[in-house]
C-alpha positions, -999 to +999 in steps of 0.1 A: +000+002+000+016+036-010+012+062+020+024+096+023+036+108+058+029+142+070+061+162+080+050+154+123+053+120+119+088+120+098+102+142+129+087+123+158+098+089+143+131+103+137+135+117+168+114+098+193+101+071+198+063+054+197+043+049+164+057+076+142+088+054+147+070+022+136+056+038+103+090+052+093+102+014+104+076-002+080+083+020+053+124+012+053+110-025+057+085-027+027+058-030+050+046-001+030+058+023-002+059+064+007+053+086-016+070+121-015+070+154-032+100+175-039+079+203-018+074+174+012+109+167+014+121+204+014+095+207+046+112+175+060+146+190+055+136+222+067+119+210+099+147+183+105+174+207+106+159+226+131+156+197+153+191+185+147+202+218+159+181+203+196+192+171+192+226+164+173+234+129+179+201+118+159+214+112+120+188+130+110+205+136+068+209+100+066+177+094+077+164+114+050+187+100+023+172+061+035+140+082+028+148+095-005+159+060-016+128+043-003+103+065-013+086+073-048+090+105-056+063+120-077+060+160-090+027+169-077+004+198-086-013+227-065-050+216-065-075+232-080-091+250-049-079+249-013-089+214+005-074+224+036-081+247+067-041+255+066-033+254+030+002+244+032-013+213+042-029+207+004+007+196-006+002+161+010-036+157-007-018+164-043+009+143-036-014+115-023-033+122-056-003+122-074+010+087-057-021+070-060-018+064-022-044+052-003-037+070+029-017+098+051-005+089+082-008+126+105-018+138+135-024+172+120-062+186+129-067+198+093-057+170+075-074+146+102-103+162+092-107+158+051-103+121+063-124+110+027-113+139+004-107+118-032-109+087-012-078+093+007-081+083+045-059+105+067-052+083+100-030+093+130+001+069+137-011+049+161-045+039+139-020+032+112+002+010+131-029-008+149-049-014+116-020-017+088+007-031+100+004-062+114+035-077+121+050-057+157+091-050+160 
């Protein structure tokens, strides 16, 4: 299954433990296929650099490199109309549409609110782990 992962989940998974880490681990081990766009990669990088200053012992750049090697990178487009209350979140919807992803994994209330748009489910990391990942690592 193809998924798009919101920045908050990538950052939480990289710098902390719990369900977000399990979601990233599932992508690294081929349990699901991560889809990203250049805009999303830029946001991961930008926010990751901020967290890297606070947590210099975490090899965030290596994680991003591994994500890029494993992910399907798609060219998404600007949506014709604003979908999310926060227009900055529309890039995740656009990426999911362009990459034919079934799910966006996010804890962002603005994205969770529009779950079902264009047939794309938006689920929290814990719910994704519980419902879609059968083998616990």
